[in-house]
N, C-alpha and C positions, 0 to 999 in steps of 0.2 A: 220395687215398685210397683203397684198395681195399678187394675182398669177399676174405678169407682166409679158407680152411679149414685150422685146424691137425690134423693128425691125430697122437693120443698112441699109443706101443706102449707094452707091456709092459717092465720094465726100472725098475733103481733109479732111471735118470737121468730118469725121468719128471717127478721133481717141478721138474727146470729146466725142462720146459714152460710151467708157471706162470708164471716170469720173461720169456721166449718171449712168453708171451699180452701182458703185462703190459707189455713195450718194442714189439710190433707197436700196442697203444694207444698208448700215449704218440708214437708217430710216426702218429697220424691212420688207422690202419687198424679197420675191422672187423673181428673175428675171431668164427668159430662151430666150435667145440672137437669132436672125432670121435674117443672114445675105444674102442679095444679091450677084449677084455675081461681081457687081460692089464695093461693100464693101472689099469685100476680097483681091482686089489690092492695099488698104490702108493699112487696120490692119489685121491681119490673124485671122483666124479664134479658133485658139490655145488661142489666149489672152482672149478672151471671155469665151473659155470652162475653163480655169484654172479660171479665177476670178469667173465666176458664182458657180461653181461646178460643172456645166450640160453638159450637148452636145450642140453644135451650131446646129440649124438647117440652111439648104445649101439648102436641094434638095428637089423637088416637090414630088418627086415620087423615092422610097426604091428600094431597091436593086432587079436584076430580079428575078422575078419568086414569088417577096413577093408583097402586097398590100399595096399602095402606100397612105395611110388614115392619114398620120403626120399632114398635115393641120386640120381635122378635131379635130383629138387627142387636139392637140395644142389649138386651138378654145373654144373646152369644157373647159378647165384646166381654161383656164383665167380668170380675174375680171377685164382687162384691156390691150387694146393694145396703145401702144407707137411705133411712128414711127421717132426715131431723130439720124441722120438725115433725111430729107425726101427732096429726090433732086425733080426735075422739073420732070424727068423721070417719075419716080415712083409716083408722084403726080397726071399726067396724067394718069397712068395704074388703081389706085384706082378710078379715076373720071370715068373713062370710064368701070370700072366695068371686066378687064383684067385679069385672073385668070392663067398667062403663067409663073408664078413663086413660091415657097414657101410663101412667105410673099404677095404677091397678092391674093393667093388663101386663106390664111387665113383672110385676110381683107375682104373677100365676104363672111366669113364661120363664122364669129365674130359676136354677135350679143350683145357685151357688149359695153361701153364707148370706142373712140378711140381719141387719141391726135397725132396729127400729126407739127414736129417742122422744118420749109422748112428750106433750107441751101443750097446756090446758088449763082452765079454773078449777078448783080445789073440788068445786060439787061436781065437777063431770068428771074430774078423775077417779073418784071414792065412790061411784054411783056402781051400782053393782054391775051394770052392762059392760062399762069400762074395763070392770077389774077380768069379768069373765073373758072378754074379747081378748086380752092381754093372754090372760091365761092359757086362749086356746093358742093362740100365736107361739108362747114358748113350749107347749106342746109339739108344734111343729117345726119346733127347732129355731126360731126367729127368737136372736137376743135382744132382749130389751135393756134399753139404757135407763135408769131410772129416773124422774125429774128429780130436782132440787126441792128444799125447801124453803120462802122467802116471798119477798113481797110480786106480788102479779101485777097483771098492765092494767087491770080494774082497781086496785087497790087494796085487795083483801090480802093476806098473809096465809098462808101454806102452803100443801104438797101441790105442785105442777107446773112449776118451773123449768121450763127444758136444763138440761143438763149444761154445766159449763163449756163451750167449746172443744175446748184442750180434753175434758174427759171424754167426751165423747169419740174424739179424734183416738183418742187411748186406748178405748175400747175397739176402736177399728184395728188397729194394728195388731193388738192382742192378736186378733182372731185372725189378722193375715199370717204374722209370725209364726203360729201354728201351724198354718199351712206352709210356709214357708222350709219348716220342719220335713217335709216329704218332699224337696223338692230335690231330684239327682235321688231320691231312694226305687228302688227296685220292688215290689209289694205283686203278689202272686196272691189270686182270690180264687175258691173255687165257688160254685152255684148252682143252684136248684138240682133234681134229683134223679138218680140213676135209676134206670130199667134195667133189669133183670130179664132175657125172655124165658119164657115157657117153651112156644115154638116160634115160626116164623110169624103169627100175628100178634101172639099174647105178650104180657109180660109182667112183674111181680115188680112195683112202684110203690113211688109213695105223692104226696099231694105238694109238696116242693115246687111253687113256683119260679123260683130264683130271685125273687125281687129284692128279698135282702142283700144277697150278692152282688147284684148289679147295682143299685144302693152306693155301696164297699167300695167299688170297684169306681162309680162317676165321683164319687167322693175322695178319693186317692187321686184322680186323674186331676179336678184341678185343683187339688195340693200341689199338683207340680210331678207326683211319681209316673214313673212309669209303668204300668199296671198289665198283667195278662192276666186272663181270668179263662180257667178251666171251668167250662159249660157244661151241664148235664141237663140235657132235656131243656132248655129254656128258649122260649118264644118271647123274648120282649125286645125292642129297638137296642142296636150295639153300634157305639160311639167310635168315628174313624180312630181314631189316637190312640184306644183302647187295641192288645192283642188278645183273640177269641181263640181257643182250641175247643173243639166238642168233644165230649168222653162222654158219651151216654151209658154205658156201663161203671159198677163198680172197680171193676178190670182194665178199662179204656183211663179213670180218671186218676187209678193209682199211678199206673205207666206217664200220663201226658203231668200230671204233679211232680212225680218224682224226677222229671226230667229236667223242669224248669224249677222245683225247690232248692238246686246248689249255687244259683246265684241269685236267689232275692233277701232282700233285706227282712221284710214281713211277711208273713203268710197268716191268711185269713182262711180259715176252712168253713166257711158255710155253706156248703154244700150236703143234703142231705144224702149221704152214702149206704144203700142197701146193705146191709148184717148178713143175709143169707140170700141165693141164686138159688135154681134151680139146678139138680147135681149132673142133671144131664137132657137138656133143651134139645127139644126134638128140632129137625132142620127142618122141615116142613110144617104142615099142620094136623094140629092133633084131630083126629076123625072123634067127634063125640058119639056119635052113633055108636061106636063099639062098645060103650059100658056107661051105664048111670051115675057113675061114681067115678070122680079122679085122684087119684095121688099121688103126690107128687115129693119125692126126696129133696131135701134142701141141705147145703154145705156152707160152711161161714167164708164168707169173705175176707180180705185181707184188712187189716184194720189201717184205714192210709196213716192216718194221723199220728200213729203211735208208731211207726214205720218211720215216718220224717222225722219225727222229734228225737229217735232212738240217731239219728247220724247228720245231726243240725250241726252247725257249722257256731265256732264263736261270736256272740253280737247279732244272733239270726233271732228274732220275736215270733212267736208261734202265737197265734189264738185259737180256740175252737170253740166249736157252739155245743150246745146241750138242749135240745129241743123232749121236756119231759112233760109226764102228765101226771098232776095230782099231787098231794102233801109234802111228798119224799122227795121230788123232783130237786131239791135244792141243795137236798144230802146228795144227792146221785149226782148233781155236778162238782159241787165239792170234791167229790170220789175221784171223777173222772179228770179233774183240771189235775188234780196230785198224780194219779196214776200214768197220764199220758205224757210228763213233764212236760207242761203248757207255761206260757207267761201269765195270758188272760184266757177265759173262760167267758162265752156269755152264755147267759140262760134266761130261756123263757118257756113258762108254762103251756104248750098247746092247747090246755084245755082252757083257757080263760076265752071267752066272748069278743069275737071281734078283731083277736090280734094274731100272728104268725101263718101258717101258711096261706099262700094264696092272700092277705091281705095288706091294704095301702099300710098301716097302723103296723106297731110292736112295742108288748111293754118287757122291758130287758134288765135284768139283771147281771154286770160285768164284775167276773170274780178274780182277785190273782189272791197270790199265798196271802192267809191270814186278815183278810179285807173281802167287801163286799158293795157296789155300789149298787143302789136299787135304784133305777129311775121310772118317772111316770110313763103311760102312755103315750107315745110321739110318734110321728110320721120314720117311716124304715131309714128315710133319707135323712132325719136328725138323729134316730138310731147311730147311723153309720157314722156322724162327726163324732159323737162322742166315743164309740168305738174305737175310731183313728186317733182319737185326743189322747185315750186310756194309753194304746199301742205306740203311740208316739213319745210319749213317756218315756218308754222304756229301751226306745232307739239311742245306740251311741253314735 
């Protein structure tokens, strides 16, 4: 059973949301309805309140003098957000990131799976602006339940009719079942970039922010997994339901990951672990006045992922990352997948503009033996969902 937010927007198809609500309930889910002002011109809020047994969200702000945090409370409690029907106007506001209404604000505050079922006149649906907005939402990880071809409310015939309520609920249930597959699983994620001390002040490091690993951990938590994150120098908000172990250097990350590895079902090694470290770090601070140049002797660090792979237990699934640069990157990633004995490897070209280190977006290819799934540019949160989907197929 899941806690679902059902967003109902303006249009004749709003009445079909009543059937969507009832079918969701028959399949065992709890539903809270949010209505836009346009939706209330077609169906009354009292109808949804009576059927759901819950208050219907209609206003972004509460009564005068009261804090207006309903959008945050609703977003925190929900497992999935479904917008059905989704008008062209609402789709455009979601794509633009506008938060000028309760539903729009909930969408911005919600960090779980989102499904959108468009419904509008054919001409509006095929307009380049609507197409672009839907494609943008897809890249951000929103699942689109496509409309049907048929007779529309105005008598025209074409694409734009709201998908059948059963089809919409089927899509919701498929998404929930993917998440349920992680319930009770133990997921170990490494995130961030290690820093290898040169002296008490300076270090050798990399530009990894930890955003990708953080997104994977959050997505696994939402799917019901017990999540442990081994974090290398990550300055991002932490969720109280996730266990975090700080490991700033490659040696510390190796030790922490090794201790947690034996009890995990799924390891996702998203951290950027240094390949080299200073062989003889200085305990104090280097005196730069002693020499115009500084020479550092470097030594190799342990290959954490290869070592863990060599002692894996039956049934464990291992996912690695390969941040490569240039045209040979994909070949290097394939070689790494095979050499380290991994089940999956996530490749991304760090030379591409606007993706990778420090960016909210990524453009990845998920590799497995003999196959590759190349994904378009999307948010790291959306990438995390795709990575977990692929890994979930391998968990027994």
